C-alpha positions in Angstrom: -21.7 -22.8 -81.2 -24.5 -21.7 -78.8 -26.8 -19.0 -79.9 -26.1 -15.5 -78.6 -29.0 -13.2 -78.1 -28.6 -9.4 -78.2 -31.3 -7.1 -76.9 -31.3 -3.4 -77.9 -33.7 -0.6 -77.4 -33.9 2.6 -79.4 -35.7 5.4 -77.7 -36.6 8.9 -78.4 -35.5 11.2 -75.5 -37.6 14.1 -74.3 -36.8 17.4 -76.1 -34.3 19.6 -74.3 -34.6 23.3 -73.8 -35.5 25.1 -77.0 -34.9 28.7 -78.0 -35.3 30.9 -81.0 -33.4 29.9 -84.1 -29.8 31.1 -84.0 -28.3 32.1 -87.3 -25.0 30.4 -87.9 -22.0 32.1 -89.5 -22.4 29.9 -92.6 -25.5 29.2 -94.7 -27.2 26.0 -93.7 -30.3 24.5 -95.4 -33.3 24.8 -93.1 -34.9 22.0 -94.9 -32.3 19.4 -94.2 -29.2 19.3 -91.9 -26.0 19.9 -93.7 -24.3 16.8 -92.5 -27.2 14.6 -93.6 -27.1 16.4 -97.0 -23.4 15.5 -97.3 -24.0 11.9 -96.4 -26.9 11.4 -98.7 -25.0 13.2 -101.6 -21.9 11.1 -101.0 -23.9 7.8 -101.1 -25.8 8.9 -104.2 -22.5 9.7 -106.0 -21.0 6.4 -104.8 -24.0 4.5 -106.1 -23.7 6.1 -109.6 -19.9 5.4 -109.6 -20.4 1.9 -108.5 -23.0 0.9 -111.1 -21.0 2.6 -113.9 -17.5 1.4 -113.0 -17.7 -1.6 -110.8 -20.1 -3.4 -113.1 -17.9 -3.0 -116.1 -15.7 -5.9 -114.8 -15.4 -8.6 -117.5 -13.4 -11.1 -115.5 -15.4 -13.2 -113.0 -13.5 -13.5 -109.8 -14.6 -16.4 -107.6 -15.4 -14.9 -104.2 -16.9 -16.2 -101.0 -19.1 -13.7 -99.2 -17.3 -12.0 -96.4 -20.3 -10.1 -95.0 -23.9 -11.1 -94.6 -26.4 -8.2 -95.4 -30.0 -8.3 -94.3 -31.5 -5.5 -96.5 -34.8 -5.4 -94.6 -33.2 -5.0 -91.2 -30.5 -2.6 -92.5 -33.2 -0.5 -94.3 -35.1 -0.2 -91.0 -31.9 1.0 -89.3 -31.2 3.5 -92.0 -34.8 4.8 -92.2 -35.0 5.0 -88.4 -31.8 6.8 -88.2 -32.7 9.4 -90.8 -36.1 9.9 -89.2 -34.7 10.5 -85.8 -31.6 12.5 -86.8 -33.6 15.4 -88.4 -35.4 16.6 -85.2 -32.2 16.0 -83.1 -30.3 18.5 -85.3 -33.0 21.1 -84.6 -32.7 20.6 -80.8 -28.9 20.8 -81.0 -28.8 23.9 -83.3 -31.5 25.8 -81.3 -29.9 25.8 -77.9 -30.2 29.0 -76.0 -27.5 31.7 -76.6 -24.8 32.0 -74.0 -25.4 34.8 -71.6 -22.9 37.6 -70.9 -22.4 36.2 -67.4 -21.5 32.8 -68.8 -18.9 34.4 -71.1 -17.4 36.4 -68.2 -17.2 33.4 -66.0 -15.0 31.5 -68.4 -11.6 30.8 -66.8 -8.9 29.6 -69.2 -6.8 28.4 -66.3 -9.4 25.7 -65.6 -9.0 24.1 -69.1 -6.9 20.9 -69.0 -3.4 20.9 -70.5 -4.5 18.8 -73.5 -7.1 21.3 -74.5 -5.4 24.5 -73.5 -3.7 25.1 -76.9 -7.1 25.3 -78.5 -7.8 28.5 -76.7 -4.3 30.0 -77.3 -4.3 30.2 -81.1 -4.4 33.1 -83.6 -8.1 33.3 -84.3 -7.8 35.4 -87.5 -8.5 32.5 -89.9 -11.0 30.4 -87.9 -13.7 31.0 -90.5 -11.5 29.8 -93.3 -10.8 26.6 -91.4 -14.4 26.1 -90.5 -15.4 26.3 -94.2 -12.5 24.0 -95.2 -13.7 21.3 -92.8 -17.2 21.4 -94.3 -15.9 21.5 -97.9 -13.5 18.5 -97.7 -16.0 16.1 -96.0 -18.0 15.1 -99.1 -14.8 14.3 -101.2 -13.5 12.1 -98.3 -16.8 10.3 -98.0 -16.8 9.6 -101.7 -13.2 9.2 -102.8 -11.8 7.1 -100.0 -14.4 4.3 -100.2 -14.4 4.4 -104.0 -10.7 3.3 -103.9 -11.9 -0.1 -102.6 -13.3 -0.6 -106.1 -9.8 -0.9 -107.5 -9.6 -4.3 -105.8 -11.2 -7.1 -107.8 -12.1 -9.2 -104.8 -13.8 -6.3 -103.1 -15.7 -4.8 -106.0 -17.7 -8.0 -106.6 -19.5 -7.2 -103.4 -19.9 -3.5 -104.1 -23.6 -3.3 -103.4 -23.4 -5.1 -100.0 -20.4 -2.8 -99.0 -22.2 0.3 -100.1 -25.2 -0.7 -98.0 -23.1 -1.4 -95.0 -21.2 1.9 -95.5 -24.4 3.9 -95.6 -25.7 2.1 -92.6 -22.4 2.9 -90.7 -22.7 6.6 -91.5 -26.2 6.7 -90.2 -25.3 4.9 -87.0 -22.3 7.2 -86.5 -24.5 10.3 -87.0 -27.3 8.9 -84.7 -24.8 8.1 -82.0 -23.6 11.7 -82.2 -27.1 13.0 -81.9 -28.4 10.8 -79.1 -25.5 9.4 -77.1 -24.6 10.8 -73.7 -21.3 11.9 -75.1 -22.9 14.1 -77.7 -24.4 17.6 -77.8 -27.9 16.5 -77.0 -26.8 15.9 -73.4 -23.6 17.9 -73.2 -23.3 21.7 -73.3 -19.5 22.1 -73.4 -18.4 25.5 -74.7 -16.5 25.7 -78.0 -13.0 27.2 -77.9 -14.3 30.3 -79.7 -16.1 31.4 -76.5 -12.7 32.0 -74.8 -11.4 34.6 -77.4 -12.0 38.0 -76.0 -10.7 39.7 -79.2 -13.6 38.3 -81.2 -17.0 39.9 -81.5 -19.4 39.0 -78.7 -22.0 37.9 -81.2 -19.7 35.2 -82.5 -19.0 34.0 -79.0 -22.5 33.8 -77.6 -24.4 31.9 -80.3 -26.2 28.8 -78.9 -24.3 26.6 -81.3 -21.2 27.3 -79.2 -22.6 24.9 -76.6 -21.8 22.0 -78.9 -18.1 21.4 -78.5 -18.6 17.8 -77.3 -17.9 16.0 -79.4 -16.6 16.4 -83.0 -19.0 14.9 -85.5 -16.8 15.8 -88.4 -13.9 13.8 -86.9 -16.2 10.9 -86.1 -17.6 10.7 -89.6 -14.2 10.8 -91.2 -12.8 8.2 -88.7 -15.7 5.9 -89.6 -14.9 6.2 -93.3 -11.2 5.6 -93.0 -11.4 2.7 -90.5 -14.3 1.1 -92.4 -12.0 1.0 -95.5 -9.1 -0.5 -93.4 -11.4 -3.1 -91.9 -12.9 -4.1 -95.2 -9.6 -4.4 -96.9 -8.0 -6.5 -94.1 -11.1 -8.8 -94.1 -10.7 -9.4 -97.8 -7.0 -9.7 -97.5 -6.2 -11.5 -94.2 -2.4 -11.4 -95.0 -2.4 -7.6 -95.3 -0.5 -5.7 -92.6 -3.2 -4.6 -90.1 -0.8 -2.3 -88.4 0.0 -0.5 -91.6 -3.7 -0.2 -92.7 -5.0 1.0 -89.3 -2.1 3.4 -88.9 -3.0 4.9 -92.3 -6.6 5.1 -91.2 -5.7 7.4 -88.4 -4.4 10.1 -90.8 -7.7 11.5 -92.2 -9.5 11.9 -88.8 -6.4 13.3 -87.2 -6.2 15.9 -90.0 -9.9 16.7 -89.7 -9.5 17.0 -85.9 -6.6 19.5 -86.4 -8.7 21.6 -88.8 -11.7 21.6 -86.4 -9.5 22.8 -83.6 -8.0 25.5 -85.8 -11.7 26.5 -86.6 -12.2 27.1 -82.9 -15.0 24.5 -83.0 -13.6 21.8 -80.8 -11.1 21.0 -78.1 -8.5 18.3 -78.9 -10.3 16.0 -76.5 -13.5 16.4 -78.4 -11.8 15.4 -81.6 -10.2 12.4 -79.9 -13.6 11.3 -78.7 -15.0 11.6 -82.2 -12.1 9.7 -83.6 -12.7 6.9 -81.1 -16.4 6.7 -81.8 -16.0 6.7 -85.6 -13.2 4.1 -85.5 -15.2 1.8 -83.3 -18.2 1.9 -85.7 -16.0 1.5 -88.7 -14.5 -1.7 -87.2 -17.3 -3.2 -85.2 -20.1 -2.8 -87.8 -18.4 -4.8 -90.6 -17.5 -7.5 -88.0 -21.1 -7.8 -87.0 -22.0 -8.3 -90.6 -19.9 -11.4 -90.6 -22.6 -13.0 -88.5 -25.3 -15.0 -90.2 -28.3 -13.2 -88.6 -31.5 -15.0 -87.9 -34.2 -14.6 -85.3 -34.6 -10.9 -85.3 -37.7 -9.8 -83.4 -39.0 -6.3 -83.3 -41.6 -4.9 -80.8 -42.7 -1.5 -79.6 -41.6 -0.4 -76.2 -43.1 2.2 -73.8 -41.6 3.3 -70.5 -42.3 6.5 -68.5 -40.8 9.4 -70.4 -39.8 7.6 -73.6 -41.0 5.3 -76.3 -39.2 3.4 -79.0 -38.4 0.1 -80.7 -37.1 -3.0 -78.8 -34.9 -5.3 -80.9 -34.1 -8.9 -80.0 -31.3 -10.4 -82.3 -30.3 -14.0 -82.1 -26.9 -14.9 -83.7 -26.5 -18.6 -84.4 -23.1 -18.8 -86.0 -20.0 -16.9 -87.1 -18.6 -17.6 -90.5 
């Protein structure tokens, strides 16, 4: 098969408008973003679980490698993602407060029919749903992938899979922070801004410019679709329809909770689900390639600087 060469460029965009720090309704560590904390904690717990449980297997199961893992390249991706995500969160969280005129100009009749029910709810329990969505993320990140360890064929490659899983979460989070679809470039108002019976202080916080898109849903979708993809790759005879249908359930549930939390419109959750599902499916597929010829170089263009990656893929197993 002819070699295929991919060129990619990772750049750091210019900072957007900054303002004073806006205190959120819930306590968030100023030292490290909450979502990053959850990802790192989840990976750490999975690592402990993997070494203590997966390695207790006494029966050797013959197994051909399904995925190729380049730990050097993958580590660069993870380190680069972590380094770039931290300042991005600061820019996203520190957006300027909504002005009174912006609030008064909101017109519910201009909201599309798909999203309209998000601004027609009973808002009395939105804080409970917001806390719930934060609390259930770490168990989902840990418990669901740990279930793969029940399969003998899969747990022989637990270290490779844990590495790919970590890489995928970082990619999903980085895409949220830097893609045109995410809050770095979008200032879509959250549903809470439309509720006139809520305190104005809750409606005008700068964080309410971050409705697009749902990072919670994207991360959960990555987790569930990663699991479905890995299982189907190790078991080609498994029902892909059944597994991928089941993979829809966790992100749909998370999306529903985020809408009830007045944090996102349904379209924002569907966007997050799509992004997470794509990363969960495409990333393991890319790791089926035997990767050679990766070249890295620095890149400078007016207004941005970053890393240029040239990746030559000689064959597909």
